[in-house]
Structure formats: structure tokens, C-alpha cells
C-alpha positions as CSV (number, residue, x, y, z in Angstrom):
1,M,91.6,24.6,70.6
2,L,91.7,20.9,71.7
3,S,88.2,20.2,73.0
4,D,87.9,16.4,73.2
5,S,89.1,14.2,76.0
6,T,91.7,12.2,74.1
7,P,94.9,12.2,76.1
8,L,97.8,13.6,74.0
9,P,101.5,14.3,74.7
10,W,102.0,17.4,76.8
11,R,103.9,19.2,74.1
12,T,100.9,19.0,71.8
13,T,98.3,20.2,74.3
14,W,100.7,22.8,75.7
15,T,101.3,24.3,72.3
16,E,97.6,24.5,71.5
17,A,96.7,25.8,74.9
18,L,99.0,28.8,74.6
19,Y,99.3,29.4,70.9
20,G,96.3,27.8,69.1
21,K,93.4,29.8,67.7
22,Q,91.8,30.0,71.2
23,G,95.1,29.9,73.0
24,F,95.9,31.8,76.2
25,F,98.4,34.2,74.7
26,R,96.2,35.0,71.7
27,H,93.4,36.4,73.9
28,Q,94.9,37.3,77.3
29,A,97.4,40.0,78.3
30,P,100.1,38.4,80.4
31,A,100.1,41.4,82.8
32,D,96.5,40.6,83.7
33,H,97.5,37.2,85.1
34,F,101.1,37.5,86.5
35,R,103.7,40.1,87.2
36,T,107.1,40.0,85.6
37,S,110.2,42.2,85.8
38,T,109.1,44.0,82.7
39,N,105.6,44.9,83.7
40,S,106.1,45.5,87.4
41,S,107.8,48.9,87.3
42,G,110.0,51.2,85.2
43,L,113.1,50.3,87.2
44,F,113.9,47.2,85.2
45,A,113.5,49.2,82.0
46,A,115.8,51.9,83.4
47,A,118.5,49.2,84.0
48,I,118.1,47.9,80.5
49,W,118.4,51.5,79.2
50,R,121.7,51.9,81.1
51,M,122.9,48.6,79.6
52,V,121.9,49.8,76.1
53,Q,123.8,53.0,76.5
54,A,126.9,51.3,77.9
55,E,127.0,48.9,75.0
56,G,126.3,51.7,72.4
57,F,123.3,50.0,70.9
58,A,120.7,51.8,68.8
59,Q,118.2,49.0,68.5
60,V,116.3,46.8,71.0
61,V,114.0,43.9,70.0
62,D,111.7,42.5,72.7
63,L,110.9,38.9,72.0
64,G,107.6,38.0,73.7
65,A,106.8,41.6,74.2
66,G,103.4,41.2,75.9
67,R,101.6,44.4,75.3
68,G,104.8,46.5,74.9
69,E,105.3,47.5,78.5
70,L,109.2,47.3,78.4
71,L,109.3,49.0,74.9
72,T,107.1,51.8,76.0
73,E,109.3,52.6,79.0
74,L,112.5,52.4,76.8
75,H,110.8,54.8,74.4
76,R,110.2,57.3,77.2
77,L,113.7,56.9,78.7
78,S,115.4,57.3,75.3
79,S,113.1,60.2,74.2
80,G,112.3,58.1,71.2
81,A,115.9,57.8,70.1
82,L,116.1,54.0,70.3
83,G,114.9,51.8,67.4
84,L,112.4,49.6,69.2
85,T,110.5,46.5,68.0
86,G,108.2,44.1,69.7
87,I,107.7,40.5,68.7
88,E,104.4,39.1,69.7
89,M,101.6,37.0,68.1
90,V,98.8,39.4,69.0
91,D,98.0,42.5,67.0
92,R,99.7,45.8,67.8
93,P,98.5,47.4,71.0
94,G,96.5,50.5,70.3
95,D,98.3,52.7,72.8
96,L,101.8,51.8,71.7
97,P,103.9,54.9,70.6
98,A,103.7,55.1,66.8
99,D,107.4,54.8,66.2
100,I,107.7,51.5,68.0
101,G,107.7,48.6,65.5
102,W,105.5,45.5,66.0
103,Q,105.9,42.1,64.3
104,H,104.7,38.6,64.6
105,E,108.0,37.0,63.8
106,L,111.6,37.7,64.5
107,P,113.5,39.6,61.8
108,E,116.3,37.8,60.1
109,H,118.9,40.3,61.4
110,I,119.1,42.3,64.6
111,D,121.8,44.8,65.2
112,G,121.8,45.6,68.9
113,L,120.1,44.0,71.8
114,L,117.6,41.1,71.6
115,I,115.9,40.6,75.0
116,A,113.5,37.7,75.8
117,N,112.2,38.0,79.4
118,E,110.2,35.0,80.5
119,W,109.9,33.7,77.0
120,L,111.7,30.4,77.1
121,D,109.6,29.1,80.0
122,N,106.5,29.2,77.7
123,I,108.0,27.2,74.9
124,P,106.3,23.8,75.1
125,C,108.2,20.7,75.9
126,D,107.6,17.0,76.0
127,V,107.1,15.8,79.6
128,V,108.3,12.4,80.6
129,E,108.0,10.2,83.7
130,S,109.8,7.2,85.0
131,G,107.2,4.5,85.7
132,A,107.1,1.9,88.5
133,D,109.0,-0.4,86.2
134,G,111.8,2.2,85.7
135,V,110.9,2.7,82.0
136,V,110.7,6.4,81.0
137,R,107.6,7.2,79.1
138,Y,105.9,10.3,77.6
139,V,103.3,11.8,79.8
140,L,99.9,12.2,78.1
141,V,97.3,14.7,79.4
142,D,93.6,15.2,78.9
143,P,93.3,18.8,77.6
144,T,90.0,19.5,79.4
145,S,90.6,17.9,82.8
146,G,94.4,17.8,83.1
147,A,94.2,14.1,84.0
148,E,97.5,12.4,83.1
149,S,98.6,8.9,81.9
150,L,101.8,7.4,80.6
151,G,102.3,6.8,76.9
152,K,105.0,5.2,74.8
153,K,108.6,4.7,75.9
154,C,110.9,7.7,75.5
155,D,114.4,7.4,74.1
156,D,115.7,10.9,73.8
157,P,119.4,11.9,73.6
158,W,118.7,15.3,75.2
159,L,117.1,13.6,78.2
160,D,120.0,11.1,78.5
161,R,122.6,14.0,78.5
162,W,120.9,16.7,80.5
163,W,118.2,15.2,82.7
164,P,118.4,11.4,83.2
165,L,115.7,10.0,85.4
166,T,116.9,7.5,88.0
167,G,113.9,6.4,90.0
168,P,110.2,5.7,89.7
169,G,107.9,8.7,89.7
170,E,110.7,11.1,88.6
171,R,109.7,13.6,85.9
172,A,111.4,15.9,83.4
173,E,110.6,18.4,80.8
174,I,112.7,17.8,77.7
175,G,114.4,21.1,76.9
176,S,115.5,20.5,73.3
177,S,112.6,22.7,72.0
178,R,113.9,25.6,74.1
179,D,117.5,25.0,72.9
180,E,116.4,25.1,69.3
181,A,114.3,28.2,69.7
182,W,117.0,30.1,71.5
183,A,119.8,29.0,69.1
184,D,117.6,30.3,66.2
185,A,117.1,33.6,67.9
186,V,120.8,34.0,68.8
187,R,121.9,33.4,65.2
188,R,120.0,36.5,64.0
189,V,121.8,38.9,66.4
190,D,124.8,41.1,65.8
191,G,125.2,42.3,69.3
192,I,123.8,40.7,72.5
193,A,121.0,38.2,72.8
194,L,119.7,38.1,76.4
195,A,117.2,35.6,77.7
196,I,116.0,36.1,81.3
197,D,114.1,33.3,83.0
198,Y,113.8,31.0,86.0
199,G,115.7,27.8,85.5
200,H,117.9,25.0,86.8
201,T,121.1,23.2,86.1
202,A,122.1,19.6,86.5
203,A,122.9,20.2,90.1
204,D,119.4,21.2,91.0
205,R,116.9,19.6,88.6
206,P,113.4,19.4,90.2
207,V,112.7,15.7,90.8
208,L,109.0,16.0,89.9
209,G,109.5,18.5,87.1
210,S,108.3,22.1,87.2
211,L,105.1,22.4,85.3
212,R,103.0,25.3,86.6
213,S,99.9,27.3,85.7
214,Y,98.9,30.9,86.6
215,R,95.6,32.7,86.2
216,Q,94.5,36.1,87.5
217,G,97.5,36.5,89.7
218,H,97.4,33.1,91.3
219,E,98.9,29.7,90.8
220,T,96.2,27.2,89.7
221,D,95.8,23.6,88.6
222,V,97.9,22.8,85.6
223,I,95.4,22.1,82.8
224,P,96.2,22.9,79.1
225,D,92.7,24.3,78.4
226,G,93.6,27.7,77.0
227,N,92.3,29.5,80.1
228,R,95.6,29.8,82.0
229,D,99.3,30.0,81.5
230,V,101.4,26.8,81.3
231,T,105.0,27.2,82.1
232,A,108.1,25.2,83.2
233,H,111.5,26.1,84.4
234,V,114.4,26.2,81.8
235,A,117.4,23.9,81.8
236,V,119.8,26.7,81.4
237,D,123.0,24.7,81.2
238,S,122.0,23.0,77.9
239,L,121.5,26.5,76.5
240,V,125.0,27.4,77.5
241,Q,126.6,24.5,75.8
242,L,124.6,25.0,72.6
243,T,125.0,28.7,72.2
244,G,128.1,29.6,74.2
245,A,126.1,31.7,76.6
246,T,127.2,33.1,79.9
247,L,125.0,32.7,83.0
248,T,124.5,35.5,85.6
249,R,121.9,35.7,88.3
250,Q,119.5,38.6,88.0
251,V,120.5,40.0,91.4
252,D,124.1,40.3,90.2
253,A,123.3,41.6,86.8
254,L,121.0,44.3,88.0
255,K,123.3,45.5,90.8
256,V,126.0,46.1,88.1
257,L,123.3,48.1,86.2
258,G,122.6,50.3,89.2
259,V,119.6,48.6,90.9
260,T,120.6,48.4,94.6
261,G,117.4,48.3,96.7
262,T,119.0,50.7,99.1
263,R,116.5,52.7,101.2
264,P,116.8,56.5,101.1
265,R,118.3,58.4,104.0
266,L,115.8,59.6,106.5
267,E,117.1,63.2,106.2
268,L,115.6,63.3,102.7
269,A,112.1,63.0,104.4
270,R,112.7,66.3,106.1
271,I,114.2,68.0,103.1
272,D,111.8,66.7,100.4
273,P,109.0,64.4,101.7
274,G,107.7,63.8,98.2
275,A,111.2,62.7,96.9
276,Y,111.5,60.5,100.0
277,V,108.3,58.7,99.3
278,R,109.2,58.1,95.7
279,A,112.7,56.8,96.7
280,L,111.2,54.5,99.3
281,S,108.8,53.1,96.7
282,D,111.7,52.6,94.2
283,A,113.7,50.8,97.0
284,A,110.8,48.4,97.6
285,L,110.5,47.7,93.9
286,S,114.2,47.3,93.5
287,A,114.3,44.8,96.4
288,E,111.7,42.7,94.6
289,L,113.7,42.6,91.4
290,L,116.7,41.5,93.5
291,A,114.9,39.1,95.9
292,P,116.6,35.8,96.6
293,G,114.3,32.9,95.9
294,G,112.3,35.2,93.6
295,W,113.2,37.4,90.6
296,G,116.7,37.8,91.9
297,N,117.4,34.2,91.2
298,F,116.4,34.4,87.6
299,W,119.1,33.5,85.1
300,W,120.4,36.0,82.6
301,I,121.5,33.9,79.6
302,S,123.6,36.2,77.5
303,V,125.3,35.6,74.1
304,D,127.6,38.4,72.8
305,S,128.2,37.8,69.1
306,R,130.4,40.9,68.5
307,P,134.0,40.2,67.6
308,V,136.5,40.4,70.5
309,A,138.5,43.6,70.1
């Protein structure tokens, strides 16, 4: 863990804060700090199970698997019939069903579905800012206090193409590290590679960038100290150009997969009160998965590598 007060590029401190020996993801369970589609309920897993069945896949690999929440639900829904593997840096969770695989690195070949939910946003990026003189420079950060300063000039082709800064004080996260990581994952897949994340396109880049931190369920100061998550939105349009991906909003993708958010009919309360309560709960959870401005706005970034029939 970086422990001195020497300002360093954001990508360096971000990497150490999340993935170093004392990094956040090596010692913290994501579900203890923030909710995601995969750890909020079984409804998301049920939608993925319907997708897997429709596509005829026998294998699912979960990249950035947390503590195996999605895989455990898929194991239950498929009665153990699916080949399931989690990819995560921590050791295998003790309560994971025995026939779910667990690895620290992606396999060279995946035949089926690769899913990466809120994985790309945690891939560290260089952060840059346009100074008062209009020169774009790398942002340096003190890893213990979060104090920032501007470093050397940045000349980066990705920035010029995808996120040019036009005025003093504007900031950006250079997304080439995400592009490279996703392209490497996609090349391994014979089937569908699916990344799900919050993101932006050239039409709606955040002027001040999108660095955020979360700890114990709340947004907090952005400090790369290993005690909190560090995340930033994903430039999804550059991923599309590099990998030939298609973009779909989560609200649209999940509706196709049977998640509607529709409240149960009141007459069910008279016929079967227990079923009504369960259906009402599912409707609330479904609505959260589909919520505009929230998870519903997430991008599904999908690459289907199967030959066209």
C-alpha cells in the first residue's frame, strides 16, 4: 500500500488502493459497501438464467465475481446444471457450492457467456485536467489525503479522439486501460461477452470527470487509501469501436428478459396473501433494476462472437 505523501499519477495510486497487497478488493467484500444488480436480489440472476437458456449456453464465467452472489443464484436456478466459474483476486468463498469453479485469472477460452457486472468502472485510469493555461496535464494525488496537483503535460491519442478537453478546469479519465482490458476479455470468448456498467458517450461526457468513492453504503471523499472503493464511469463508445460491441440500456435489456416491475393484481391478496407479498416485493426490486437515472440507465455492452447463421 502507498503510505507516503508523495503525489503520484491517479492510475498508480488507484491501482494500489484497489489491488495492492492492502488494497480494498483484497480485504473487503463489495456487498458490504455498495449494492449492485448482482447482489441486490435473485431477480437479476433469474434474468441472466433466462438469457443463458435462450442462447443455449452451458457455461457462465463471472468476471469480478465479488463473493459469488450471482454464481450461487445461477447454481440454484439451474439445479447445478450450468458450468459456473468466478474470476476474482480473493480466495474462494467458504460457502460457495463445491461445483462452482473459482480462479484468479480469466481462462484462455470461454465457451458460453462471460459477464462482467460493474467491473470496468474499477479498472484504474489516468486522470487529466486542463489547466488555467489550457494545457492538459496529468492529475497527481496524495494517496493518504487525496490532495491533488497537476503534473506533466499529457499528449494521449485516446484523449484526443474520445474526450478532448476544451476549457480550463475540465477533467477526463483516459479510458484506454478499460478498452484494452475488455478487448482482452472478449478475445477469449466463443459466445457472448457482456459488460454491464454505468457510462457515457461523446454526447454526455461529464465536464469534471466522474471519480467517486464508496464506503459502507455511502458516497465518501475520493481518496486512494485502500479503505474505500474508487470508481469512474466508462466511456462506452470507445469500447464499441474497438470490439464491435452493441449498446443497450439495462432497462431495455431486462424487459426483454422478463423483468417488468409490474405490481401484482390486488385480487391475489385475497386469494393468496403470501404470494401477493412476495410478488409485491419482487415488483419493487424489479423497479429498482429498471429505474431511470439508476441501474436502468446502465449500459449492456455485448459482443457476440458466434458466426452468423
